[in-house]
C-alpha positions as CSV (number, residue, x, y, z in Angstrom):
1,M,89.7,105.6,65.9
2,F,92.4,108.0,66.8
3,S,91.5,111.0,64.6
4,R,91.4,114.4,66.3
5,R,87.7,114.8,65.4
6,L,86.9,111.6,67.3
7,K,89.1,112.6,70.2
8,T,86.8,115.6,70.8
9,G,84.2,113.0,71.6
10,Y,86.5,111.1,73.9
11,F,87.1,114.4,75.8
12,V,83.3,114.8,76.1
13,L,83.1,111.3,77.6
14,E,85.9,112.2,80.0
15,G,84.1,115.3,81.2
16,L,80.9,113.5,81.8
17,N,82.7,110.7,83.6
18,S,84.4,113.2,85.8
19,F,81.2,114.8,86.9
20,A,79.3,111.6,87.5
21,T,82.0,109.8,89.5
22,V,83.0,112.9,91.6
23,Y,79.5,113.7,92.5
24,Y,78.9,110.2,93.7
25,F,82.3,109.1,95.2
26,Y,83.4,112.4,96.8
27,Y,80.0,112.9,98.5
28,F,79.6,109.3,99.5
29,Y,81.4,110.0,102.8
30,F,79.0,112.9,103.6
31,F,76.1,110.6,102.7
32,M,77.3,107.9,105.0
33,Q,77.9,110.4,107.8
34,R,74.5,111.9,107.5
35,E,72.5,108.7,106.9
36,F,74.3,106.2,109.1
37,G,76.4,108.3,111.5
38,Y,79.8,107.3,110.1
39,G,82.7,109.1,111.6
40,N,86.4,109.5,110.6
41,Q,87.4,105.9,111.3
42,A,84.5,104.3,109.5
43,N,84.8,106.6,106.5
44,L,88.6,106.0,106.3
45,L,87.8,102.2,106.2
46,L,85.4,102.8,103.4
47,A,88.0,104.9,101.5
48,A,90.6,102.1,102.0
49,A,88.1,99.5,100.6
50,N,87.5,101.8,97.6
51,G,91.2,102.1,97.0
52,A,91.8,98.3,97.3
53,V,89.2,97.5,94.7
54,Y,90.5,100.3,92.4
55,A,94.1,99.0,92.7
56,L,93.2,95.4,92.0
57,M,90.9,96.2,89.1
58,S,92.5,99.1,87.2
59,W,95.6,97.3,85.9
60,Q,93.4,94.3,84.8
61,C,90.9,96.6,83.2
62,G,93.6,98.4,81.3
63,R,94.8,95.1,80.0
64,F,91.2,94.2,79.1
65,A,90.9,97.4,77.1
66,Q,94.2,96.7,75.3
67,R,93.1,93.1,74.4
68,F,89.4,93.4,73.7
69,G,89.1,96.9,72.5
70,Y,88.7,100.4,74.0
71,F,85.0,100.7,73.2
72,T,84.2,97.3,74.7
73,A,85.9,98.4,77.9
74,L,84.0,101.7,78.0
75,K,80.6,100.1,77.4
76,A,81.3,97.6,80.2
77,G,82.3,100.3,82.6
78,F,79.4,102.6,82.0
79,L,76.9,99.8,82.1
80,I,78.2,98.4,85.4
81,M,78.1,101.9,87.0
82,L,74.7,102.7,85.6
83,T,73.1,99.5,86.8
84,T,74.8,99.5,90.2
85,L,73.9,103.1,91.0
86,A,70.3,102.6,89.8
87,I,70.1,99.8,92.4
88,G,71.8,102.0,95.0
89,S,69.0,104.5,94.7
90,R,66.6,101.9,96.0
91,V,68.5,100.4,98.9
92,H,68.4,101.7,102.5
93,T,71.0,99.8,104.6
94,A,74.7,100.7,105.2
95,G,75.9,97.3,104.0
96,A,74.0,97.5,100.8
97,H,75.3,101.0,100.1
98,I,78.9,99.8,100.7
99,L,78.4,97.0,98.3
100,V,77.0,99.4,95.7
101,M,80.0,101.7,96.1
102,L,82.5,98.8,95.7
103,I,80.9,97.5,92.5
104,A,80.6,101.0,91.1
105,V,84.4,101.4,91.7
106,A,85.0,98.2,89.7
107,G,83.0,99.6,86.9
108,M,84.9,102.9,86.9
109,C,88.1,101.0,86.5
110,F,87.2,100.2,82.9
111,T,86.8,103.8,82.0
112,W,89.8,105.9,83.1
113,P,92.7,103.8,81.7
114,T,90.7,103.5,78.4
115,L,90.0,107.2,78.1
116,E,93.7,108.0,78.8
117,A,94.7,105.6,76.0
118,L,92.2,106.8,73.5
119,V,93.3,110.4,73.7
120,S,97.0,109.5,73.5
121,E,97.1,106.8,70.9
122,G,98.6,107.7,67.5
123,E,100.5,110.8,68.8
124,D,104.1,111.7,68.7
125,F,105.9,113.4,71.6
126,A,104.4,116.8,70.9
127,G,101.0,115.3,70.4
128,V,101.1,113.4,73.7
129,Q,102.1,116.6,75.5
130,R,99.1,118.3,73.9
131,M,96.6,115.5,74.4
132,V,97.6,114.8,78.0
133,G,97.4,118.6,78.7
134,I,93.8,118.8,77.4
135,Y,92.9,115.5,79.2
136,N,94.1,116.8,82.5
137,M,92.4,120.2,82.0
138,M,89.1,118.5,81.2
139,W,88.9,116.1,84.2
140,A,90.4,118.6,86.6
141,S,88.0,121.4,85.7
142,I,84.9,119.2,85.8
143,T,86.1,117.6,89.1
144,A,86.5,121.0,90.7
145,L,83.1,122.1,89.4
146,A,81.4,118.9,90.6
147,Y,83.0,119.1,94.1
148,F,82.2,122.8,94.3
149,I,78.5,122.6,93.5
150,G,77.9,119.1,94.7
151,G,77.1,120.1,98.3
152,A,74.5,122.6,97.0
153,I,72.9,120.0,94.7
154,L,72.7,117.6,97.6
155,E,71.1,120.2,99.9
156,K,68.5,121.2,97.2
157,F,67.6,117.9,95.7
158,G,68.3,115.5,98.6
159,P,70.7,112.6,99.1
160,R,69.1,110.4,96.5
161,S,70.3,112.8,93.8
162,M,73.7,111.3,94.4
163,F,72.4,108.3,92.4
164,Y,70.0,109.8,89.9
165,V,72.4,112.4,88.5
166,P,75.2,109.9,87.8
167,V,72.8,107.4,86.3
168,A,71.4,110.0,83.9
169,I,74.9,111.0,82.9
170,Q,76.0,107.4,82.4
171,C,73.0,106.8,80.1
172,A,74.3,109.6,77.9
173,Q,77.8,108.3,78.0
174,L,76.7,104.9,76.9
175,G,74.8,106.3,74.0
176,L,77.7,108.5,73.0
177,T,80.1,105.6,73.2
178,F,78.0,103.5,70.7
179,W,77.9,106.5,68.3
180,L,81.7,107.1,68.6
181,E,82.3,103.4,67.9
182,S,80.2,103.5,64.7
183,Q,82.1,106.7,63.6
184,A,85.5,105.1,64.3
185,R,84.5,102.0,62.2
186,R,83.5,104.3,59.3
187,A,86.7,106.2,59.5
188,A,88.9,103.2,59.6
189,P,88.8,102.3,55.8
190,A,89.4,105.9,54.8
191,T,92.4,106.1,57.2
192,A,93.9,102.9,55.8
193,S,93.7,104.1,52.2
194,N,95.5,107.3,52.9
195,S,99.2,107.6,52.2
196,P,101.6,106.9,55.1
197,A,102.1,109.8,57.4
198,S,105.5,111.3,57.9
199,P,107.5,109.6,60.7
200,P,106.8,111.0,64.2
201,A,109.2,113.3,65.9
202,P,111.8,111.5,67.9
203,Q,111.5,111.3,71.7
204,P,113.7,114.2,72.9
205,H,114.7,112.4,76.1
206,P,115.9,109.0,75.0
207,G,117.7,106.4,77.1
208,A,117.4,104.6,80.4
209,R,117.1,108.0,82.3
210,T,113.5,108.4,81.0
211,K,112.5,105.1,82.6
212,V,113.8,106.4,85.9
213,F,111.3,109.2,85.8
214,L,108.5,106.8,85.0
215,R,109.4,104.8,88.1
216,L,109.7,108.0,90.2
217,A,106.3,109.2,89.0
218,W,104.7,105.8,89.6
219,L,105.9,105.9,93.2
220,A,105.1,109.6,93.9
221,N,101.6,109.5,92.5
222,P,100.2,106.8,94.8
223,F,101.7,108.7,97.8
224,A,99.9,111.8,96.5
225,Y,96.7,109.9,96.4
226,I,97.4,108.6,99.9
227,A,97.0,112.2,101.0
228,I,94.1,113.0,98.6
229,Q,91.9,110.0,99.5
230,T,92.6,110.6,103.2
231,L,91.5,114.2,102.9
232,L,88.3,113.2,101.0
233,A,87.4,110.7,103.8
234,V,87.9,113.1,106.7
235,M,86.6,116.3,105.0
236,P,83.1,115.8,106.6
237,D,84.8,115.9,110.0
238,V,86.9,119.0,109.1
239,A,83.7,120.7,108.0
240,R,82.0,119.7,111.3
241,R,84.9,121.0,113.4
242,L,84.9,124.3,111.5
243,E,81.1,124.4,111.7
244,L,80.5,124.4,107.9
245,S,77.3,123.3,106.3
246,T,77.4,120.7,103.5
247,M,77.0,123.4,100.9
248,V,79.7,125.7,102.4
249,A,81.9,122.6,102.9
250,G,81.5,121.8,99.2
251,F,82.6,125.4,98.3
252,C,85.5,125.6,100.7
253,C,86.8,122.0,100.7
254,S,87.0,121.9,96.9
255,L,89.5,124.8,96.6
256,W,92.4,122.4,96.2
257,C,90.7,121.0,93.1
258,F,90.8,124.5,91.5
259,S,94.5,125.0,92.4
260,R,95.3,121.6,90.9
261,L,93.4,122.8,87.7
262,A,95.6,125.9,87.6
263,A,98.7,123.8,88.0
264,F,97.6,121.6,85.1
265,F,97.2,124.6,82.9
266,V,100.7,125.9,83.7
267,L,102.2,122.4,83.2
268,W,100.4,122.0,79.9
269,R,101.7,125.3,78.5
270,W,105.2,125.0,79.9
271,N,107.4,121.9,79.5
272,G,110.4,123.0,81.5
273,W,109.4,120.5,84.2
274,H,109.7,117.5,81.9
275,Y,112.4,115.1,83.2
276,R,113.5,117.5,85.9
277,F,113.8,115.8,89.3
278,R,113.9,118.9,91.4
279,W,110.4,119.8,90.4
280,L,109.1,116.5,91.5
281,L,111.1,116.5,94.7
282,L,110.0,120.1,95.7
283,S,106.4,119.2,95.0
284,Y,106.5,116.1,97.1
285,L,108.1,118.0,100.1
286,A,105.3,120.6,99.9
287,L,102.7,117.8,99.6
288,V,103.8,116.4,103.0
289,G,103.5,119.7,104.8
290,T,100.3,121.0,103.3
291,F,98.5,117.7,103.9
292,A,99.0,117.9,107.6
293,A,98.2,121.6,107.6
294,T,94.9,121.0,105.8
295,L,93.7,118.4,108.2
296,M,94.7,120.3,111.3
297,A,93.7,123.8,110.1
298,P,92.6,125.8,113.1
299,N,90.3,128.1,111.0
300,L,88.9,128.6,107.6
301,A,91.7,131.0,106.4
302,A,94.4,128.4,107.2
303,L,92.4,125.7,105.5
304,V,92.1,127.7,102.3
305,V,95.8,128.5,102.1
306,A,96.9,124.9,102.8
307,E,94.4,123.6,100.2
308,L,95.6,126.0,97.5
309,V,99.3,124.9,97.9
310,F,98.3,121.2,98.3
311,G,96.3,121.2,95.1
312,S,99.1,122.8,93.1
313,V,101.8,120.3,94.1
314,A,99.4,117.3,93.8
315,G,98.8,118.5,90.3
316,L,102.4,118.3,89.3
317,I,102.8,114.8,90.8
318,Y,99.7,113.5,89.0
319,Y,100.7,115.2,85.7
320,S,104.2,113.6,85.9
321,S,102.7,110.1,86.3
322,L,100.2,110.3,83.4
323,F,102.6,112.1,81.0
324,Y,105.5,109.7,81.5
325,S,103.1,106.7,81.3
326,M,101.8,107.9,77.9
327,D,105.1,109.3,76.6
328,L,107.1,106.1,77.2
329,G,104.6,103.3,76.5
330,D,103.4,101.7,73.3
331,T,100.7,99.7,75.1
332,K,98.9,102.8,76.4
333,G,95.9,101.0,77.7
334,E,98.0,98.8,79.9
335,H,100.2,101.7,81.0
336,G,97.1,103.7,81.8
337,G,95.9,100.8,83.9
338,I,99.2,100.7,85.8
339,H,99.0,104.5,86.4
340,E,95.4,104.1,87.7
341,A,96.3,101.0,89.8
342,A,99.1,103.1,91.5
343,I,96.4,105.6,92.3
344,G,94.4,102.8,93.9
345,L,97.3,101.7,96.0
346,G,97.5,105.2,97.4
347,N,93.7,105.4,97.9
348,F,94.0,102.2,100.0
349,A,97.1,102.8,102.0
350,G,96.4,106.3,103.3
351,P,93.0,105.7,104.7
352,A,94.0,102.3,106.0
353,V,96.9,103.8,108.0
354,G,94.7,106.7,109.2
355,A,91.9,104.3,110.3
356,A,94.4,102.0,112.1
357,S,96.0,104.9,114.0
358,L,92.6,106.2,115.1
359,Y,91.8,102.7,116.3
360,L,95.1,102.2,118.2
361,L,95.3,105.8,119.5
362,P,91.8,107.0,119.9
363,Q,92.7,109.5,122.6
364,Y,94.7,111.6,120.0
365,A,92.4,113.4,117.6
366,N,95.3,114.1,115.1
367,S,96.8,110.6,115.2
368,G,95.4,109.8,111.8
369,A,96.9,112.9,110.2
370,L,100.3,112.3,111.8
371,A,100.4,108.6,110.9
372,V,99.6,109.4,107.2
373,S,102.2,112.2,107.2
374,G,104.7,109.7,108.4
375,L,103.8,107.4,105.6
376,L,104.3,110.2,103.1
377,V,107.8,110.7,104.6
378,L,108.6,107.1,103.8
379,G,107.6,107.8,100.2
380,L,110.2,110.6,100.1
381,G,112.9,108.1,101.1
382,G,111.7,105.9,98.2
383,L,112.0,108.7,95.7
384,L,115.5,109.6,96.7
385,A,116.6,105.9,96.6
386,I,115.2,105.5,93.0
387,W,116.9,108.7,91.9
388,R,120.3,107.8,93.3
389,R,120.1,104.2,91.9
390,G,119.0,105.4,88.5
391,M,121.6,108.2,88.2
């Protein structure tokens, strides 16, 4: 199940999953704005609901995968998303589309923790570093591509393509999953008959200190996703304010995804950031500043610069969480679920705070950005507290 040959197939599944989920979920807010007139507050509430379901389901789905098998979890996830989005292509009310989105989120929760575990299982420290690096490069590159061209696809093929494209991809994923499962079963007897492999290289950072970094990353990552999910929800309004079409908005508002991809490449090839608190701290400080700068950018040039820095520092924070989760855990499916559940908490908290501030202070257009920035500052205090207590 964990041979390098089969892991190539898992990376293909990951890439397909990235395109399908990004094309649907990232442009869902544009869809709701265009079809039903949803503004910032309504889209933030949708993003908060998305995050709440993801937080509640991811950990449980990671445990499900650990208990019942990775392929069982993948098949369940792809089938739920496929069926739900096929139904979504036929409904025409806002309430029905919201329900479709929430069920699709629940289906997605079966996939990411499982894929993270599949590519990391059976690896020593050096192997985990390599596999996590490839994993991050794969999903980040496909995410950037899907966000970049998604607006153009929507304009050319219409809003219903937001359902048809993911459904077609998920059919392919389901078929590939069945094939990979059959190959893994065939490979199992041969693997069992081989002589025992040499013992894995020891963890070069033993001791309680490593667990401090796991806690730091598990705190920092949801706060990074507080910023990311809030940005996704209000990007339609940023595009409207800067007078960008959906296609141009897709091009310009996806730039942070490309800078995150570049950061992943650097972090994959250079391990000097491993278990170094200053890198995590500096990234978090930059995240707070560039988040507010992106939302309140007065022109396109300022938006581009803020996005490029934002994506880079968000990349290091995410990479830290996933790397430490896979490096320090034997139950990788469950640890992957915790990593994804932490993302869900961030996806819920940021938009919820932004929506509440817009409701309480509707006269201030930037109240949402300032409120979420304040929440990010609280996260900084939490990071410092964990570091001082752990050291």
